[in-house]
N, C-alpha and C positions, 0 to 999 in steps of 0.2 A: 519500593518504598510502601508502607503503608497507609490507606488512606480510607478518609469517609467516603468517598465519592464511586458512585458505579461508573463502569467501562460498558457502552458509550453513555456520557451523561441521559439520565431520562427527562420526560418532558414536566416531570415536578421540580427536576432541578433549574430550568430556565425559565417556569414561569415562578419558584420558590426562592427555592438555596440562591438562586443567584440576583437575584431583585434586594433579595433581603440583606445581603449580605454585604450590597454594593449603591446603599443605600438607592436604590430603584434604578440603578445601572448609572450614578450622576459620580461613586468616589472607588481609587481600585480596590482590589481585594487580591489575596495571594490564595486562588484554590494549590494546596498542596497533592502532590501525589496523584493529580487526576489524569495526567497522560501518561499509559504504561508503556512501556521500554520497545513493545511490539508494535503499538502504533509510531513511533518515531524516537530516533537514535543519530547522536554525531555522524555516524560512520553513513547513514543516509543523508546528510548535508554533502558528506564530502564526496559520494557520490554521484550527487547533483554534481557539484564542481567539476569532478572528472569528465561530466555527458558535455558540459561548456568546453572544457577544454579539447574534446575529441569533434565536437561539433567547429570549434574556430582550425582546428589542423584540417579538417574535409571542406571547408572554405563552408558551410552552410550556416545563413543567414539567421540568426535564431533570435525570441524577445527577450531569453533569459540574460542577463549581464553580471557579472561581478567585478568588484573594484576594491582597490588596494589602499589601504591607509597605513601612515607609519607616524605616531602620535595624531594630531589631529590635520594632517598633512594627508590630502589625496595624490598617490604616488600612478600617476598613470604612464609614466616611465616603467613601472616597475611590472604590470598588466602583460605584456608581451613575453618577455619570462617566466610569468606563470602558468602562461596560456598554451606556451610552446615547449617546457623543457620538461625532459623523463619525470616520467610516475613517484610518487614518492611511495610505491608499492604497500600498501600498508594500511592501518586503523590512524588512528587519533596520536601513537605515541611516534608513529613516523612523520604526519603531513608537518607536526609543529617542527622539530629541526628542519625540516624540504622548505619551509617557508622562511625561517628566522635567515635560513642562506640566501634566498634570493631577494629577502627584502635587505640583509644583510643592517637586521638589530632585530634586539632580540625581542621586542615587544610588538605586536603589527594586529593587523582588523584585514579582514577580509568580510566584503559585502555583497549579497547575493538576492538581485529583484527577480522574481518572477519564476521562484524556486520550484513551486508547484509544476511545470511544464518541463523538467527536465529531472524530476526525481518521481518517478511513478509510488514507489514507496512512500513516499509523504504525501503525496496529491490524495493515495488511500486513506496513508494512516490519519493524518491530521484532516481529511475530509470526511471520516467516519465522525469527529467533534464537530465539523461546522456543520455538517447535514442535520443532526441532533438540533445546532443550534437555531439552524431556520426553521425548525417545527418548531421549538419553543419559544424563540424570541421573533425571527421574523425574517427577511431576506433583503441582503443589503442589496439596494441597483444595482448596483455597480459592482454587485459579486466582491470576490475575497481575492487576496493576494499571500504569496510566502515571499517575507523577505528576511536571508539570513544573516546573523550576527557571529563571526567566528574568528576568535584568537584571544588574547592573552594580552589586550590593551588595558592600560590604564583608566583610560576612561571613556565612552563612547565615541568619536570622531567630529560627530556633530555637536560636542558639547552638550551642556544644559537644554537643550531644545523642547517646541510646544509638537505635539500630538494632534491633528487635524480630524482623527477617523475616530473611532471608537476601535478598538484591536486587544486582541489575546498576545504576548509575548508567554511562545512554550519556551520550558528549558530542558536543554537534553542532557546538559554535562560535557563530558566527564564528571565538571570541578565546578564548585560553587560561581554563581554572581551575585554583587550587591546591588542595588536597586532602590533606586532615591526620586521621586514624587513631591509636586508644590501641585496647589490647586492655585489656578492663572491669577488668581488675588492675590495670594500673596505671592507670587512670585512677584507680579508689578511690583509690588511693596517693598520687596526686598531689594531689586535693579532699577527701577524706576521705570520700566518699559518691560518687551514683550520680545527683545532679543535674545538670541541663544547668547551665552555664556562659557565661554572656553579659556584655556588657561587652571590657573590657582583657582579653584571655585571650593575647596575646603570648608570655607566659616561658612557657604549657604549650605553645604551636605548636612550641616549641623542644625538649619532650621526644617529640612526635610521628612519626609516617612520612609522609612527605611523597609526593604523588604530582603532577604536572604533567599537567594531563587536556588533551588536543588533542583537535578534531574528527576524530569515529571510533572513539576509546579506550572502553572498557568498563571500569570500573574494579569487581570482585566486593566485598562488602561481604559479609560473613558474619554473621550475627545475634549482638544482644550487644556490639558494638564500637560505641565514641563516636565521632565525627567530626563533621565541619567542612568549611566549603570559603569561599574569600574568591577575589577579583580585582580586579583595575583596572578591567577595560573590560568592556562587556555580552558575555553567552554564553547560550547556554542550555542546559541537561541533562536528561534523560529519568530518572528512578527506576524500576525495575523488580521493585516488593518481588513476592516470593514466600511468597503465604499460604499456610503450611502449620500449619493449627487444629490444637489439641491432642485428643486422642481425645476425652476426657474432655468437652471442650465439645461436641464434635457429637452424643455420647448423651445428655446435658443437657440442650442443645436442641433435639434433633431427633428423637431416635431413642428414647430411651426414653419420651418425652409420647404417641410416638404409639403405642407398644405399649401403655403404660396405659391410652391413652386408647380403643382396642381391646376393655380387659379393663374400661371400666366399663359394661357391661351394654347389653343392645338393648331398649328399650323397655321399660313395666310389669310382663311378664308375665315376662320375666329376674328370678330368683331375687336376682342381682346390687344388684337394684332396689328389691330388697323394702324396706319403709319400716323404721329401725331401732324394737325394743319401747319400750313406755312404759319408762323408767329406775324401778328400784325404790329411793328414796328410801333404804331401809333398808340396803341394798348400797352406796349412793355410787357415787362416778363412778368408784372404779376396779371396777367391773362392766363398766362401759360400757367403759373403756380395754381391759380384755382383751378385749373381742368384737373391738371394732377391730384391737388386735395381730392376731389371728388370721385374721381377714378380708384383713388387709395381707400377712401370712405367708404367706396363701393366695395373692392374688393376686400378688404378687414372685415366688413359685416358677411360679408360671405365666409370668411375664413373661421369668423368666428363661430360661426356656425357648425365648422367641419371640422372645429379640432378636437370636441368629443371625439368623434369616431376614427379620428389620428391617431388620437389617446390613446384609445381602445386599442387600438393595434399596436401602437407600439408598445404599450404595456405589455400585453400578450406576448408579441414575439421575445420583450426581454425577458419575460419570466419562463417560456417555454426555453429559452435559448440558456440560461445559466444556470435550471434547476436540471436542464441535460447535463452542463457541465461541471457537476455537482456542488456547484456553488460558486466554482472558481471564476476569476473574471476569463470571458474570453479576448485573446489575444492572438493575432499573426505570430509563425515562428513560433510553435508547440513543438518542442523539438520531440517530447515523448508521446503526442497526439499523431507526429509525422512518422515517427519510428513503429508506433503500434501498426499505423495504418499501411506502411510496407511491408510489415511480417505476416497480415494478410492477404492469403493468397486465396482470389476468390474462386479460382480452378477447382480449388478442393473444398470446394461447398457443395456438398452430395448428401445424399441419403447417407442418414445413419451417424454423418460426422456431428458433432457437437460444438453447441457456442455456449457463450456463457460472456455475461457485462464484466469489462475491466473495472474495476472499481476506483472511484467513487461514482461513476457515470451513470446517468439512468435517459430513458425512452420517455420522452415527451412526446405531448402532440400540439397541433396549430390549429385552428379553422382555418378553411379555405374560404373563398367567394364564393364558391360551388358546393358548403358545407361539407366536403371532405375535410378528412384531418390525415395534415402532413406528419409527418414522423422527426423529430428531430433526436441526435444522440452527440454527444459528446459538442454541445455546441454547432453541431451543423446539419443541415438538413438535406438529406441526400434525394429526395424529389421520389419517399417513400410514401404510399399512403396509408392508412388502417383500413380495412377492409375484411370479411370474412374470406376472401379467398388465399389470401396471403399474411400478410401479416394481424393478428385478430388481436382482441384486446386481453383476452386469455393469455398467448404469448406475453405479452408486453409486459403484463402483471408479473408471470413468471419470474421473467428478466431481471424485473425492477426488483423481486426479492430472492434474487444471487440464483436463484438456479441454473442449473445446467439443462440445456435443449437441444434430447436429439432428435435432427431431421428426419422428415419424413421423406416420403416423394411426393413432394408436392412441389411444382415447377414454379408457381409465383411465390410460396413461401422462401424458396430458394434464391430465385432475381432477389428478394427484398435482403435476405442475408448479404448478398452480396454488395448490394447495397449500401447496406450500413455498415459492411467493415472498410468502407474504403472513409469512415470518419474516425477510426482509431478508436474508435466504443467497444468493440467486441474480440474475445478471445475465440479460435476457432482451434477446436481438437482433431483432424481427420481420423475419419475412419475409414480404413483397406477395406477395398473393396470385395476381397474373397478370402477365404480362413485361411489360406497360405501363406497370405499377406500379415495378416492376426496373428500368426504365430511366430513368426520373424520378431526380431528384437531390430527396429527401424528407425531411423530418425522421424518420420513420417508417424509412428503411431506412440512415438516416446513422451511421457510426460514431463521427463528431463529438460527434454532436448523444445517440447512447446515453454516452458517457464525459462529458458535461457533465450531463449529467441525472443517471446515477450518483456523480458528484463534486459537491456542489455549492458546496463553496469553490473552484473548477477555475471552474464559471461563473458567480460571482460575480466573479473576476480579469477574464474575457471580457469579461460586462458590463461591469464598473467601465472597463476597459482601453477599451472602445468610449465610453461616456459622460467620460470626461476623469476621472474620478473613483482609478483605480487606476496610478499611474504610476512604481512600480518596473519597471524593464523588467528587470534581473534577477533578480526574483521570478518574473516573468509567465514568463521561458524556463525557470528552474531547477527552480521550484515547481509548472508547469501544461501550459507548451506540449509540452516536452521529455517527463515524464510521461505526457502525451497523446500522442504518438508511437511509443512504446515500445508503450502498450495498444493502442492501433490496430493497427498492424502484427503486433502477437502475435495478431489477429482474423486479419487478413489472410493471416499464416502459416499458420493452422489452415484456410481456409476452402480457401485454393489445396489444401494437402495435397501437398505434391509428390510424398511417397511415393509416394504411390496414385496417379497421374497415368499413363492409358495415352498412347501415343503421339502419337497425333493431339493430345488436349489439351496436353502439352508443348509440343509444334510451335507450337499457336497461343500459347500462352503467349510464345514464347520469338520468334514472329514480331512479336506486338505491343509488346512491350516493346521493341524495336529500332527502334521507329517514333522513339519520344523522343529517345533519341540523337542520332538522326540530324541532329536542328535545335539541340539543345541548345547546342549553342557557339557559333551565330549569334544567341541569346535571351540570354547570358550577353553578345556585343557589343553587340546594341541596347540591353541596359539598361544597360550601361555608359556608352554616350553618356547616354543617357538624364537620367542621374543624376548628371553630371562636373560642369556647373556649380553643382548644389546640394551634393555633395558628395564633392569628388576623392578622401577616403581609400575612399568605397564602390567609386567608380569604380575605381581602381585593385585593388580585393578579386573585383572583377566581373571584371576583366581581367585577372588572373591567372589566375580559374577558368577563364576562356576561354583562353588559352592552355592550357591544361592539357588541356582538354575536345577544343580543336580541332586542338591539335599545336604544338611550337616547334620551329622547324629548330635542328637537334645536339642535339634533346633524345627524348623520346619522342612518336609520331605518333600522329596523331590517334583518340581513344578509340573512335569509331565504326569506322574503318579495322580499328582493332585488335582489338576484339570481331566485325564481320562474318568477318573473315579467319580469327579462329579459327575461328568455326560454319563456314566451309567448309571451313577444315583437318581441323579434329578430329570432324565430325560431318556433313560433307556437304548441310549447309543452307546453300542461297541465301537471304538476306531480301532481298540488297539491292533497292529495287524494291518490296519488297511494300507493295499497297494497302492504308493502313489501316482496322479495324474503326472505327465511326461514335462508340461510345465512346473511341477512341484517337483520333479527328479530334478531337473535343471538348476531351479535354483539350490537344491541340495547340493549339488557338484560344486557349482561354483565359489559355495562357503566352504565345502571340504578341498578345494583346492587352493582356497587362499590360505587356512588358516597355516599350511604347510608351505608359503612360500616362502624362500630365504632373503625377504625387504621388510622387514620390520614395520618399518614405516607403512609397508601399504596395507598391514596387517592393521596396524592405527586405527587408520582411514579406514579399512574397509569393514572391519568392528563398532568404529563410530558409528557408521551407516548403518547397521544393523540392529545397534539399540538407539540410537536414534528414531527409527521410528515406528520401537514397541509402545510407548502410549497411544497413540493414532490406532494401531492396529488390535490393543487389545481392545481398545471402544467399540471400533468395528464390530471384532467377532462378541461382544456384549451384545451387543445390536444385534447381530444374526440369531446368537442362541435363545434371547428373550424372544425374537419371532418363532424358531422353532417350537420353541415353549409353548407361546401362544396358542399356533397354530396344532399340537398335537392335544391342548387343552392342560397342561402341564404347568401355566403357568409362567411369570416372567420377572426378573427383579430379586427382589428378598423371597421371593415365593420357593425362588431356587434354591435352598441354600445351601449346597456344595458351591454350586456356579459363583453365587453372591459372595462368598468366602474368599473365593479365587479369585475375583475381581478386585477385590476392597485391598486384599494383598499384593497385586501389583500398582494400585492407582491410589491407595488410599496413605497419606502422605503419616497418619497417627496408628497404620497397621502393627502388629506384634512384630512383623515380619522386618518392618522399615529396618534400614541399620545406620542412617546418615540422619541426623536430627532435622525436622522440617521438609525432609525430601520422602517421597512412595518412593517403593524399589525399584519403580522402572524408570522414575528421575533420577536417582540417584544412579543407576545405570546411566544414562546417557549424560550428565553432568560428569561421573568419573571418567569417562574416555574422548570425551568433549576437552577433557583440563590437557590432554597430550598434544592436541592439534592444535587447541588457542597457546596453550605456551611451549609450540614446537621448539623454539629456540633453548629454552632450559633443557628440554629432554633431549635435545639432537636427533628429533622427528624432523624428515626429510618433506616438506610440504608438498613437491610436485607427487611422490611419489604416494604421501597417502590421499592427495587429491586422486589418484588414479585409483587406486583401492576406495575410496567413498563411491566414485562413479561406478566402476563395477558392480558392486553390491546394490547400491539405490537403484539403479537401470534397473539391475534384477528383479528386486524386491517389485519395485513399481509396474514391471512388465508382468512379471506375474500377477499381479492382481487386476490386471487390466485382462491377460487370458483368462482366468476366473471367470473375470466377469462376462466377457464372453462366451466361455461356457456354459455358465448359466442363463446368457439368454437364448442359446441353442435351447437348451431343457424349455422354455417356454412353450 
């Protein structure tokens, strides 16, 4: 959906646009299309529910919980079946009939609390929104929560009800939802009170402010506004209440009890612990009351003097804890945190390993009594101090900025990283100890395996697809494979570090990357021939790509010719005839074996993998050639005219070579082949075979980059 809002929202949005549209944050307003599909989608919510089911069946006690409603009736009797029944194995299209069958009803509602603790994707995606909210509006002292509402219910199960916190309702679709709001004064006037309204409230809807929520919209709901949602078809929304606890509640529940506990005396020799005297019966209870009141006044007087210090300590602890947890409320039983901590292997924290923060979590610090600064991550304090010998401020800043840190030979830092990993806030990419292991494709150095380990919902989808149990190609591509590619190639770009390459390293990359372009057109032609008897539509798509890559008379020349000529004219680099390195030869062989497969579905999945990485690879290659041009004094960007044309041809949706409206050449290749996985049932593509082909090529491509990065490192 087109939107006028930047992603993520900037500071100006929160300090200007947001209060302007909401009458100083006091009235509802619908921000159309502000949440991109890459940040949150309905399949992410279903993956969170699948995680709850997984924890239930494993006997794991977690905070997140689900409730099932039919109409306005809460049906706890249906929950056991919803948690233990065989999975729906697919996306929304499979989930709806699965849930209808379990509920024994056409319409249903599923509500999930603390979704952020079972959906790493939503914790990160909506965490981006929350982070900018905190920076531009402020920090809710109780943190934020995610509450999902999924169903095709005629009306919210809670009826028309009052919201007690400021909140955003993020609509994920796939279908629209109607939403109605009443200011508290109007609702009380219409109904005579503040009680929820159930049943037939159609007359009230006519008096409400109406909003049509579509995928990507976010509705601001200020506190004390009455509201209800209605819909005719299935959709998913996620509410993000912002918990701003009253100061008096914080004082009563945490600060004052702590102060009084400190004043209660320390041991039997403390005067405050002196036993009470035998009460004089002649004086009666009044004397006892007077003595208690006197001691009470004395204690409260001292307590009043100490409240400031205790409040400061509490505020600093709460502040550092919430920010380190990405702004989400800290709860016990955070399944995603525990799984991330379990996936972190401290024995693999060695020199050369790589660490990054798991989004949206941050490293924060808290001052101690001895002026030492203790580190927090994901709401937990692992006993690591900020100091120059181990974890220093520069490292913390780099991690919080999203950088990948390659660990040096520092026992102090390695020990700190091992402790931080136990919080569940770090992602570790082990580095093999020797070149022999680096050159092998093993789980320990596989980016794909690292992603699967950190994202158990994707691991479950991949395993389920291979076993024939996960059957939604659309959910597989959208919720799992595409995000995996984005993550892996983000890591690859960091490993390559184009901006820091020397000329020799940059030239090596350019030469090796030219080799696959030399053969890709003939691979596409061979793949089309292999599948034409099975799926003519897939063969047509592969041939269309072949003509674009290999050159079509009267149109653009072969891409390999364009690229190699551009290197020669702009940079003076001759790559024609370059004899590939061993890792590049392996990648070429993997494709050669793949295109001749007797399994068309495997080819469909494998060539989708090849094209799915194309935009990311082209962008990395562009950065490398720009770096080489800068180092050799020949310029970069548009100064390299032929190379600039080549990159625009691939990446610019408005380029003359683009044949699909609204898409660049590479984007059209990706979507064109993804279609055969997404609509696998229509084209009779066997998803298990497609998954096997995808893994074969994706593992090969990502490992190839890792080996090239290692080769570049050895050239330093």
